[in-house]
Backbone as CSV, one residue per row, in Angstrom:
resi,resn,N_x,N_y,N_z,CA_x,CA_y,CA_z,C_x,C_y,C_z
1,MET,89.155,-83.463,-166.555,87.823,-84.030,-166.471,86.987,-83.208,-165.488
2,LEU,85.806,-82.817,-165.917,84.928,-82.025,-165.068,83.960,-82.923,-164.315
3,ASP,83.761,-82.596,-163.041,82.747,-83.305,-162.256,81.366,-82.810,-162.660
4,ALA,80.378,-83.643,-162.424,79.000,-83.232,-162.696,78.658,-82.047,-161.798
5,PRO,77.848,-81.133,-162.289,77.478,-79.985,-161.457,76.712,-80.444,-160.211
6,ILE,76.887,-79.714,-159.145,76.217,-80.024,-157.886,74.816,-79.431,-157.908
7,ASP,73.840,-80.246,-157.628,72.457,-79.780,-157.522,72.243,-79.292,-156.090
8,VAL,72.246,-77.995,-155.886,72.132,-77.437,-154.543,70.731,-77.606,-153.948
9,HIS,69.810,-78.140,-154.705,68.454,-78.359,-154.213,68.200,-79.820,-153.874
10,ASN,69.189,-80.682,-154.073,69.037,-82.108,-153.788,69.713,-82.422,-152.464
11,TYR,68.912,-82.693,-151.452,69.430,-82.985,-150.122,69.226,-84.451,-149.748
12,ASP,69.016,-85.316,-150.727,68.737,-86.719,-150.450,69.796,-87.387,-149.571
13,ASP,71.056,-87.057,-149.777,72.119,-87.700,-149.009,72.141,-87.305,-147.541
14,ILE,71.551,-86.167,-147.195,71.627,-85.695,-145.814,70.258,-85.472,-145.170
15,ARG,69.200,-85.821,-145.867,67.868,-85.588,-145.305,67.578,-86.604,-144.196
16,PRO,66.663,-86.281,-143.302,66.287,-87.224,-142.237,65.608,-88.469,-142.808
17,TYR,65.739,-89.567,-142.109,65.037,-90.790,-142.498,63.562,-90.685,-142.137
18,SER,62.737,-91.364,-142.889,61.321,-91.497,-142.546,61.173,-92.768,-141.718
19,ASP,60.030,-92.929,-141.084,59.766,-94.146,-140.310,59.891,-95.391,-141.181
20,ILE,59.476,-95.284,-142.439,59.527,-96.437,-143.358,60.975,-96.846,-143.628
21,GLU,61.884,-95.894,-143.687,63.290,-96.162,-143.980,64.112,-96.542,-142.747
22,LEU,63.556,-96.331,-141.571,64.322,-96.450,-140.337,64.854,-97.855,-140.090
23,ARG,64.054,-98.876,-140.287,64.476,-100.255,-140.012,65.730,-100.604,-140.822
24,GLU,65.743,-100.249,-142.107,66.908,-100.517,-142.956,68.127,-99.715,-142.484
25,ALA,67.908,-98.468,-142.095,69.013,-97.629,-141.618,69.594,-98.177,-140.316
26,ILE,68.740,-98.629,-139.418,69.223,-99.210,-138.164,69.977,-100.506,-138.449
27,GLY,69.520,-101.270,-139.429,70.231,-102.486,-139.827,71.653,-102.189,-140.261
28,ARG,71.830,-101.113,-141.010,73.181,-100.709,-141.421,73.989,-100.203,-140.227
29,LEU,73.330,-99.466,-139.363,74.002,-98.879,-138.205,74.536,-99.947,-137.253
30,VAL,73.753,-100.983,-136.984,74.212,-102.014,-136.045,75.330,-102.866,-136.628
31,GLU,75.559,-102.783,-137.936,76.685,-103.481,-138.562,77.978,-102.663,-138.471
32,GLU,77.878,-101.417,-138.064,79.040,-100.537,-137.952,79.829,-100.902,-136.699
33,PRO,81.080,-101.355,-136.845,81.869,-101.788,-135.687,82.042,-100.713,-134.605
34,LEU,82.120,-99.459,-134.994,82.327,-98.406,-134.003,81.076,-98.090,-133.192
35,LEU,79.914,-98.539,-133.625,78.683,-98.258,-132.882,78.780,-98.806,-131.462
36,ILE,79.147,-100.063,-131.325,79.210,-100.682,-129.998,80.260,-99.984,-129.141
37,LYS,81.404,-99.686,-129.731,82.464,-99.006,-128.989,81.987,-97.648,-128.482
38,MET,81.329,-96.886,-129.345,80.845,-95.578,-128.951,79.744,-95.690,-127.890
39,MET,78.813,-96.611,-128.101,77.717,-96.754,-127.149,78.206,-97.265,-125.793
40,LYS,79.246,-98.081,-125.782,79.823,-98.521,-124.507,80.505,-97.350,-123.792
41,TRP,81.010,-96.403,-124.545,81.577,-95.204,-123.952,80.466,-94.357,-123.342
42,VAL,79.341,-94.271,-124.039,78.206,-93.484,-123.554,77.489,-94.208,-122.411
43,TYR,77.306,-95.515,-122.555,76.612,-96.334,-121.555,77.526,-97.482,-121.129
44,PRO,78.504,-97.211,-120.254,79.514,-98.228,-119.938,78.952,-99.490,-119.282
45,GLY,77.792,-99.430,-118.688,77.234,-100.605,-118.012,76.495,-101.569,-118.917
46,LEU,76.291,-101.214,-120.181,75.520,-102.065,-121.077,76.402,-103.068,-121.816
47,ARG,75.873,-104.283,-121.965,76.554,-105.300,-122.767,76.190,-105.079,-124.233
48,LYS,76.983,-105.672,-125.130,76.745,-105.537,-126.567,75.328,-105.966,-126.922
49,SER,74.862,-107.072,-126.359,73.516,-107.559,-126.678,72.441,-106.561,-126.253
50,GLU,72.660,-105.863,-125.133,71.696,-104.858,-124.673,71.692,-103.635,-125.589
51,ILE,72.866,-103.263,-126.052,72.961,-102.128,-126.976,72.262,-102.456,-128.288
52,LEU,72.522,-103.641,-128.821,71.873,-104.044,-130.071,70.360,-104.105,-129.904
53,LYS,69.890,-104.581,-128.754,68.445,-104.646,-128.502,67.844,-103.247,-128.453
54,MET,68.590,-102.283,-127.857,68.123,-100.889,-127.844,67.784,-100.430,-129.252
55,PHE,68.681,-100.731,-130.186,68.508,-100.276,-131.562,67.435,-101.068,-132.295
56,THR,67.430,-102.372,-132.139,66.486,-103.191,-132.908,65.051,-103.076,-132.383
57,ASP,64.873,-102.600,-131.159,63.518,-102.396,-130.621,62.876,-101.103,-131.114
58,ILE,63.647,-100.238,-131.751,63.139,-98.944,-132.231,62.331,-99.147,-133.510
59,SER,61.161,-98.492,-133.589,60.355,-98.645,-134.801,59.981,-97.312,-135.463
60,THR,60.232,-96.185,-134.789,59.936,-94.885,-135.398,61.098,-93.926,-135.169
61,VAL,61.158,-92.897,-135.987,62.184,-91.873,-135.838,62.035,-91.193,-134.477
62,ARG,60.809,-90.917,-134.077,60.566,-90.275,-132.774,61.097,-91.147,-131.641
63,GLU,60.857,-92.460,-131.702,61.394,-93.367,-130.683,62.918,-93.300,-130.664
64,PHE,63.531,-93.276,-131.848,64.989,-93.189,-131.917,65.474,-91.908,-131.231
65,GLN,64.815,-90.799,-131.525,65.199,-89.530,-130.913,65.065,-89.589,-129.394
66,GLU,63.928,-90.098,-128.929,63.623,-90.072,-127.500,64.406,-91.116,-126.704
67,GLU,64.632,-92.291,-127.273,65.211,-93.396,-126.512,66.711,-93.590,-126.736
68,ILE,67.241,-93.091,-127.852,68.670,-93.267,-128.119,69.351,-91.917,-128.346
69,GLY,68.876,-91.155,-129.317,69.549,-89.918,-129.699,69.665,-88.894,-128.585
70,ALA,68.552,-88.496,-127.999,68.584,-87.462,-126.954,69.328,-87.924,-125.707
71,PRO,69.067,-89.143,-125.174,69.844,-89.569,-124.003,71.346,-89.670,-124.278
72,ALA,71.716,-90.192,-125.453,73.141,-90.295,-125.786,73.752,-88.909,-125.929
73,MET,73.020,-87.990,-126.540,73.521,-86.627,-126.702,73.732,-85.982,-125.334
74,LYS,72.825,-86.242,-124.404,72.955,-85.678,-123.061,74.228,-86.188,-122.390
75,VAL,74.469,-87.502,-122.466,75.664,-88.089,-121.856,76.922,-87.534,-122.516
76,ILE,76.945,-87.499,-123.855,78.113,-86.996,-124.572,78.365,-85.533,-124.223
77,THR,77.316,-84.755,-124.139,77.455,-83.343,-123.783,78.031,-83.201,-122.383
78,GLN,77.525,-84.003,-121.438,78.027,-83.929,-120.067,79.494,-84.345,-119.979
79,MET,79.903,-85.281,-120.816,81.258,-85.806,-120.742,82.272,-84.990,-121.549
80,THR,81.822,-84.170,-122.475,82.772,-83.517,-123.383,82.674,-81.998,-123.424
81,THR,81.760,-81.407,-122.690,81.638,-79.950,-122.707,81.521,-79.428,-121.283
82,SER,81.649,-78.139,-121.148,81.453,-77.524,-119.830,80.034,-76.987,-119.684
83,GLY,79.213,-77.192,-120.701,77.837,-76.738,-120.618,77.187,-76.637,-121.978
84,LEU,75.907,-76.440,-121.962,75.125,-76.307,-123.176,74.071,-75.247,-122.909
85,SER,73.910,-74.323,-123.827,72.910,-73.282,-123.621,71.994,-73.192,-124.830
86,PHE,70.819,-72.694,-124.594,69.825,-72.499,-125.640,69.366,-71.054,-125.585
87,SER,69.092,-70.489,-126.729,68.562,-69.129,-126.755,67.403,-69.071,-127.735
88,ASN,66.583,-68.073,-127.575,65.428,-67.836,-128.448,64.410,-68.967,-128.419
89,VAL,64.336,-69.697,-127.320,63.388,-70.807,-127.249,61.936,-70.334,-127.278
90,ASP,61.712,-69.074,-126.992,60.351,-68.538,-127.048,59.793,-68.518,-128.458
91,TYR,60.673,-68.599,-129.461,60.254,-68.551,-130.858,59.978,-69.934,-131.449
92,ILE,60.186,-70.979,-130.666,60.004,-72.340,-131.170,58.529,-72.722,-131.105
93,ASP,58.020,-73.239,-132.209,56.648,-73.738,-132.256,56.638,-75.089,-131.554
94,ARG,56.006,-75.177,-130.406,56.016,-76.393,-129.590,55.226,-77.548,-130.215
95,ASN,54.541,-77.277,-131.310,53.796,-78.325,-132.011,54.612,-78.981,-133.115
96,LYS,55.859,-78.575,-133.282,56.728,-79.126,-134.319,57.900,-79.848,-133.678
97,VAL,58.407,-80.859,-134.378,59.603,-81.563,-133.935,60.808,-80.680,-134.217
98,ILE,61.721,-80.628,-133.280,62.891,-79.773,-133.411,64.064,-80.590,-133.955
99,CYS,64.787,-80.041,-134.911,66.000,-80.657,-135.446,67.192,-79.920,-134.857
100,SER,68.217,-80.668,-134.485,69.392,-80.008,-133.937,70.640,-80.819,-134.200
101,SER,71.768,-80.177,-134.062,73.065,-80.835,-134.196,73.944,-80.395,-133.048
102,VAL,74.808,-81.289,-132.605,75.769,-80.962,-131.558,77.123,-81.451,-132.009
103,THR,78.110,-80.596,-131.932,79.475,-80.983,-132.225,80.259,-80.897,-130.927
104,THR,80.948,-81.971,-130.585,81.787,-81.980,-129.390,83.213,-82.264,-129.819
105,ALA,84.093,-82.325,-128.866,85.495,-82.594,-129.170,85.677,-83.992,-129.748
106,THR,84.744,-84.897,-129.450,84.926,-86.283,-129.864,83.925,-86.783,-130.892
107,SER,82.857,-86.048,-131.118,81.861,-86.571,-132.036,80.961,-85.478,-132.574
108,PHE,80.196,-85.849,-133.583,79.190,-84.964,-134.158,77.891,-85.744,-134.207
109,TRP,76.866,-85.243,-133.555,75.558,-85.912,-133.531,74.535,-85.006,-134.185
110,THR,73.684,-85.595,-134.958,72.564,-84.862,-135.528,71.293,-85.609,-135.167
111,VAL,70.364,-84.912,-134.572,69.052,-85.497,-134.302,68.139,-84.966,-135.387
112,HIS,67.651,-85.868,-136.202,66.784,-85.469,-137.319,65.326,-85.520,-136.887
113,CYS,64.524,-84.750,-137.572,63.092,-84.813,-137.308,62.376,-85.444,-138.465
């Protein structure tokens, strides 16, 4: 049996969420049992209710990046690597949102734009 051909131009499964889709995506995320465990590892002083409030208070992708994604990535990077470096930052258009991914020994994070 042959599988359907892969459409190399269809990125729907991995594309970033839009602001309109974010509320539904966060709803699915807060139902994930490992979310609380991971967030307690990143923010050990927070209670489950505080973590859930962090997520449910988010209303835009930019807010998610600024208030959850980037701070969590910073903590994970500090706890799992010996450093992080950037190069060619002079070529970045400062008027555009930057997309990035970080892979550590314990997790893979993608900050979408």
